[in-house]
C-alpha positions in Angstrom: 2.1 10.6 42.8 4.7 12.0 41.0 8.0 12.1 42.0 9.8 14.1 44.2 12.1 16.9 42.1 15.7 15.8 42.4 18.6 17.1 44.0 21.6 17.7 42.1 25.4 17.9 43.6 28.5 16.9 42.5 29.8 13.9 44.0 28.6 10.2 43.2 29.7 8.2 46.3 31.1 4.7 46.7 27.9 3.6 48.5 26.0 5.2 45.1 27.4 3.1 42.6 25.1 0.6 42.8 22.5 3.2 42.3 24.5 4.4 39.3 25.0 0.3 38.0 21.0 -0.1 38.0 21.1 3.2 35.6 23.2 1.4 33.6 21.4 -1.5 33.0 18.1 0.1 32.7 19.9 1.9 29.7 21.3 -1.1 28.4 24.9 0.3 28.3 28.1 -1.9 28.8 29.6 -0.2 32.0 30.3 -1.9 35.4 31.5 -0.2 38.3 35.3 -0.1 37.5 34.3 2.3 34.5 32.5 4.3 37.4 35.3 4.4 39.6 37.7 6.0 36.2 35.1 9.0 36.8 35.3 9.0 40.6 39.1 8.7 40.8 40.1 11.2 37.5 37.2 13.2 37.0 33.6 14.2 38.3 30.1 12.7 38.2 27.3 15.1 39.0 24.6 12.8 40.3 20.9 13.9 41.0 19.0 12.2 43.9 15.8 11.9 44.7 15.1 10.9 48.5 18.1 8.5 49.1 18.5 7.4 45.7 20.7 8.5 42.6 17.8 9.2 40.0 20.3 10.9 37.1 24.3 11.1 36.4 26.3 13.2 34.0 30.1 12.6 34.4 33.3 14.7 33.1 36.6 13.6 32.2 39.6 16.2 32.0 42.6 16.2 29.7 44.6 18.8 29.3 42.8 21.3 27.2 39.5 19.6 26.9 37.7 17.6 29.2 34.5 14.7 28.2 31.1 14.9 29.0 29.0 11.9 29.0 27.2 9.0 30.9 24.3 11.3 31.2 21.5 8.8 32.2 18.1 9.6 33.6 15.6 7.3 35.6 12.7 6.4 33.7 10.4 7.8 35.9 12.1 11.2 36.2 12.4 11.4 32.3 10.6 14.1 30.5 11.7 16.6 33.5 14.4 18.1 31.4 17.0 16.9 34.1 19.3 15.4 31.9 19.6 18.7 29.8 20.4 20.5 33.1 23.2 17.6 34.1 24.2 18.3 30.9 24.6 22.0 31.5 25.8 22.0 34.9 29.0 19.9 33.4 29.7 22.4 30.8 29.4 25.5 33.4 31.9 23.3 35.7 34.2 23.1 32.3 34.1 26.6 31.8 34.8 27.3 34.7 38.3 25.6 34.5 38.9 27.0 30.8 38.4 23.5 28.9 37.0 22.8 25.9 33.2 20.3 26.5 33.6 17.5 24.3 31.2 14.8 23.5 29.9 11.8 21.3 26.8 12.4 20.2 24.3 9.7 19.0 21.8 10.9 15.8 19.1 11.8 18.6 21.1 14.1 20.9 22.8 16.1 18.0 20.3 18.6 17.2 20.1 19.4 21.3 24.0 19.7 21.0 24.2 22.0 18.2 21.7 23.9 19.9 24.1 24.6 22.7 27.1 25.5 20.4 28.5 22.2 20.0 30.5 21.9 16.5 30.7 18.6 14.8 34.5 17.0 13.7 34.3 13.3 12.5 32.3 10.4 13.1 32.6 6.8 13.9 30.3 3.4 14.6 29.8 1.0 17.1 30.2 -2.5 15.2 29.6 -5.7 17.7 30.4 -8.8 17.4 28.6 -11.5 18.8 30.7 -14.2 19.0 34.8 -15.3 18.2 34.9 -15.8 14.2 37.7 -17.2 11.9 39.5 -14.4 10.6 39.3 -14.0 6.7 42.1 -13.5 4.6 43.8 -10.0 4.6 45.6 -8.6 1.3 47.5 -5.8 4.1 51.6 -6.5 4.6 53.3 -6.4 7.6 56.0 -3.8 6.4 58.1 -4.8 9.1 56.0 -4.6 11.9 55.9 -6.5 15.0 53.3 -7.0 17.5 53.6 -8.3 21.2 52.3 -7.8 24.6 52.3 -4.4 26.4 55.6 -5.3 28.8 55.7 -2.6 31.8 58.9 -1.2 30.0 56.8 -0.3 27.4 54.3 2.2 28.9 56.1 5.0 29.2 56.8 5.4 25.2 53.0 3.7 24.7 51.7 6.5 26.5 53.7 9.6 24.7 52.8 7.9 21.8 49.0 7.9 22.6 49.0 11.3 23.8 50.5 12.8 20.2 47.0 10.6 19.0 45.1 11.4 21.1 46.2 15.4 21.8 46.5 14.9 25.2 48.1 12.6 28.1 45.8 10.1 29.2 47.9 7.7 30.8 45.9 8.1 33.9 42.7 6.6 31.9 44.9 4.1 30.3 46.6 2.7 33.2 43.1 1.7 34.5 42.3 0.0 31.8 45.4 -2.6 32.1 44.8 -6.1 33.0 40.9 -5.6 32.3 41.4 -7.5 29.0 44.7 -9.2 29.0 44.7 -10.2 25.2 43.9 -7.0 23.6 46.9 -5.1 25.5 48.9 -5.0 22.6 52.1 -3.2 20.9 53.3 -2.7 17.3 56.8 -1.6 16.5 58.5 -0.9 13.7 62.4 -0.4 13.0 62.7 -0.1 17.0 59.9 2.5 17.4 55.9 2.5 18.8 53.8 2.4 15.4 50.8 1.3 17.2 48.7 0.1 20.3 45.6 -1.7 21.6 44.3 -1.7 25.0 40.8 -3.4 26.0 38.6 -3.6 28.7 35.6 -6.5 30.3 31.9 -4.6 29.9 28.7 -5.6 31.3 27.3 -7.2 28.2 30.4 -7.2 25.8 33.9 -6.5 26.5 35.5 -4.0 24.3 38.5 -3.5 22.8 40.0 0.5 22.2 41.8 2.5 21.7 43.2 1.9 18.8 46.0 4.2 17.6 48.0 3.3 14.9 50.6 4.8 12.2 48.2 3.1 9.2 46.1 0.4 8.0 48.6 -2.4 7.7 49.9 -1.8 11.7 46.0 -1.5 12.6 45.2 -4.5 10.9 48.4 -7.0 12.7 46.7 -5.4 16.1 43.6 -6.5 15.3 44.5 -9.8 13.8 46.3 -10.8 17.1 43.9 -9.6 19.4 40.3 -10.9 18.2 41.0 -14.7 17.9 42.2 -14.7 21.8 39.1 -12.6 22.8 36.1 -14.8 23.0 32.2 -14.3 23.5 30.3 -10.6 22.4 32.9 -8.3 21.5 32.5 -4.3 20.8 34.4 -1.8 18.7 33.6 1.9 18.2 35.6 2.4 14.9 36.3 6.0 12.7 33.9 6.0 9.8 37.2 6.9 7.6 38.3 3.6 8.0 36.7 2.0 5.2 39.2 -0.8 4.4 39.5 -1.9 8.0 35.7 -2.0 8.8 34.9 -3.6 5.0 37.4 -6.2 6.4 35.8 -5.9 10.4 32.4 -6.9 9.0 34.1 -10.1 7.3 35.3 -11.1 10.7 31.6 -10.8 11.6 31.0 -7.8 13.1 27.9 -5.3 12.4 27.2 -1.8 12.8 25.2 -0.8 16.3 24.6 3.0 16.1 26.8 6.0 14.6 28.3 8.5 16.6 29.4 12.1 15.7 32.5 13.8 18.2 31.8 17.6 18.6 33.0 20.0 20.7 31.9 23.2 21.9 32.6 26.3 20.2 35.6 24.5 17.9 35.3 22.4 14.9 39.1 21.9 14.9 39.6 18.1 16.8 42.5 17.7 19.3 43.0 14.0 18.1 45.0 13.0 14.9 42.1 11.5 12.6 44.7 10.0 10.8 46.0 7.5 13.3 42.6 7.0 15.5 41.1 3.9 14.4 38.9 3.2 17.6 38.0 5.4 20.3 38.3 3.8 23.6 34.5 4.5 23.8 31.9 7.5 23.8 32.3 7.8 27.5 35.9 8.0 27.5 37.0 9.7 24.8 
């Protein structure tokens, strides 16, 4: 018997989180319930239901002038029915109604579809994965007067302002929801009494993940990574900018290997909102 035609509506209820998590497990993705709660609290999850079960999702998360589209997931028995594209277009329409620029991080398979819809490429990164903690290699970087320490509550306003300047919008509500999920990665870098970089992280279904990593230069980013990596046990992901070749090579010596490339794309706009110079690692393709 053919599956029933799903009905799309805008709200994912708390009672349906188990359905959403089942879609993540089927896809082999890394999100946990806390990630879905971010979308429910700060954005919108469009859910397609067949009977009493959520069988597909897509989410939007607004940031200032733009908004992220992600979490486009379709249950196996509902695929090849154009459901993912319908959900994607529903997200785009919702953002256009709000005069927000849609942004997403595309896999190689998804790029042709997004180009056909009018998305333009900005810059790229790779997901790097480490199986287990590895002794850090020697490096030629210098501290340059940089100090790294755990984030304190008093640091938060300055850190969020620094991150907003790097990301192109205030995302303090998102960053606040990352706090406490991977304490070893919650670090601030300072230079001459000012914020010079920050790192956060989160737990995941298959691995922990660090990011965002934003910093003034390679030395600051290296200092943050060198402090965090030995303190994080087990499997670890970092979505790291392709342009940061020196530190990517250093991460390879730390046991990280490339899993997949992603490309940041924006609808009808080629100039990015973020500061590529200071962006070393993103939060993740679901959050930006």
